[in-house]
C-alpha positions, 0 to 999 in steps of 0.5 A, a space after each residue: 248351765 245350771 244355776 239358781 238365784 240365792 239371797 242371804 244376810 250379812 252381819 249388818 243385816 243387809 241382804 246380799 244377792 248371789 247365784 249358785 252355779 251347780 253341775 248339770 247332772 249330779 250333786 256337787 262334790 265340793 262347794 266354792 266361794 268366789 270373791 269378785 274384784 274391786 267394784 265388780 259384781 257377781 255378773 262380771 263375765 270373768 266371774 261367770 266363766 270361772 264359776 262355770 268352768 268349776 261347775 262343769 267339773 262337779 263343783 258348786 260355786 257361789 258367786 255373789 255381790 259384796 255389800 252395796 254392789 250389784 243387787 246387794 243391799 247396803 251403801 258401798 261408801 260405808 264398806 271397808 275391805 274387811 267388810 268384804 271379808 265379813 261378807 265372805 264369812 256370811 256367804 260361807 255360813 249360808 252355804 254350810 246351812 243350806 248345802 255344805 261348808 265351802 272347801 275352796 275359796 277363789 278370789 279375783 284381784 282385791 277379792 284374792 286378798 279377801 279370800 286369804 283373810 277369810 280362809 283363816 276363819 274358815 276351818 272347812 277351807 282346804 284350798 285357796 286360789 287367787 287370780 291377779 291378787 295384790 300382795 297388799 290391799 293398799 295396792 288398790 289405792 293407785 286407781 284413786 291416787 288423784 282423789 286420795 288427798 280429797 278423801 283425807 281432807 273431806 273424809 269422802 270423795 267420788 272415784 271413777 273406776 271402770 267408767 263408773 263412779 263410787 263414793 269412797 270414805 277415809 275409813 276404807 283407806 284406813 282399813 286397807 292400811 291395817 291389813 297385812 296380807 303377806 303375814 296372813 298368807 304365811 299363816 295360811 293353813 290351806 293349799 295356795 294357788 296363785 294365778 297371775 299374768 306377767 303382762 298385768 298392768 293393774 296388779 304387777 307380776 311382782 305381787 304374785 312373787 311376794 305372795 308366793 315367797 311369803 306363803 308356806 307349802 303346799 303352794 303353786 303358781 300358774 302364769 296366765 300369759 297374755 291375759 289382761 287383769 280383768 280376764 276379758 278374753 273368755 279363753 283366759 277366764 275359762 282356762 283359769 277355772 279349769 286349772 283351779 278345778 284340776 289343782 284343787 282336786 288334789 287337796 279336797 275330799 272328792 269321792 272317786 267316780 265309780 267306774 261301771 263294768 259289765 260283761 253285758 251290753 248295758 249296766 245300770 247302777 243305783 245307790 241307796 237314795 234317790 233315783 239318779 242312776 248311772 248307766 254304761 252302754 258299751 264305752 258310753 256313759 249316761 245318767 238317768 233320773 226321775 222328775 223332781 215332782 216324783 222325788 227325783 233330782 232331774 239329773 238326766 232323762 227318765 227311762 221312758 225318755 231313753 226309750 223314746 230317744 231310741 225310737 227317734 234315733 233309730 227312725 232318723 238313722 233308718 230313713 237317712 240310710 234308705 234315702 242316701 242309698 236312693 240318692 234322694 235330695 234329703 238334707 236333714 231329718 228330725 224325728 220327734 217322739 212323745 210317749 204316754 199310756 192310753 186306754 185301749 179302745 172299746 175295752 171291757 175293763 178300763 178301770 184296770 191298769 192292764 187296760 192301758 197300752 203304751 202309745 208313741 206319737 212320732 212326727 217326722 220333719 223332712 228337709 229337702 225337695 222330696 215329692 209326695 211319693 217319696 215322702 210316703 215311702 219315707 213313712 213306710 220305711 220309718 215303720 220298719 226301723 229296728 226299734 219300731 219293730 222291736 216295740 211291736 214284736 212280742 218281747 221276752 225278758 229273762 231275769 236272774 240274780 247275779 253275784 259281784 
């Protein structure tokens, strides 16, 4: 997981709190805004699972708390449905200023209705995905049915949602009644994906049908068969995120991943900026980088990390191969390596760079019932691993310019 906490202000000046989920070893190719369900928050596990499934596919995902929820400022009782839409617009503005404008909106339940309205005001959005979304925002009033009369009579009432109490004002109900989601979805200038469970008891599958019929092409529907409304099963929320990631790639401008090819054993490819380097060794792909402290992005191990890793891996392989042949009781071996440069002992010109030598510190941890003699033999064998010997031998590197 690679995420960072962010803060931004909405149009009313309230500070909203969120998390920006990022890919592990590369810059995001696109940014996504996620709108959580009614009275939920950014840390709701289904929200996190969908966001992380998207970030695993190269998306940057902003999940945040609407006004008055979670860690965001403001009084929830003073919010309205369109207030959530305005929070989304503020989040989109934050993304555009700090990173890039969002090209994909994802909304869960009432958040699905909110992203449909928000998309109309965000020209950068090319795709919208809803999960268990109602076709009319008034649908949410069914969970406060017994308190509606009190809200209308007193202007405010306390409603229990998911075991938590929230104060709802009449202006919230009035705002819901004034929002025509089906009309807005019919005017949507973005691709639409509707995900819904046929077994959803909170927002019936009929809502998905009404949204789909109202929407223009391109539109798609994916059933979340067997899932509940809140996607409490991790498999369901992860699946939803993976489906959205694959579907949206058809409508977004995602740079093609360059396929490295070579007639050599290894190839390294680095562009004009930064130090993030794509590597291919045989059929295997890696990323190398430098730490942020020296101008890198820290998306992968440094070249020296790879060199240390080669020594560690070769040591473990060589020792295990020997021990297995001897049938000694070695359960597991761990090889830990540090690399640094140190001055040569008793050097005459220690101020020169040439007076420093590379030092690898190797620690071997053995798990098993090896006696003292066997352990000493393991150390002897470790010093004979091929990478160890290569590092000790005189090395010749022949370099020439090639052509594409």
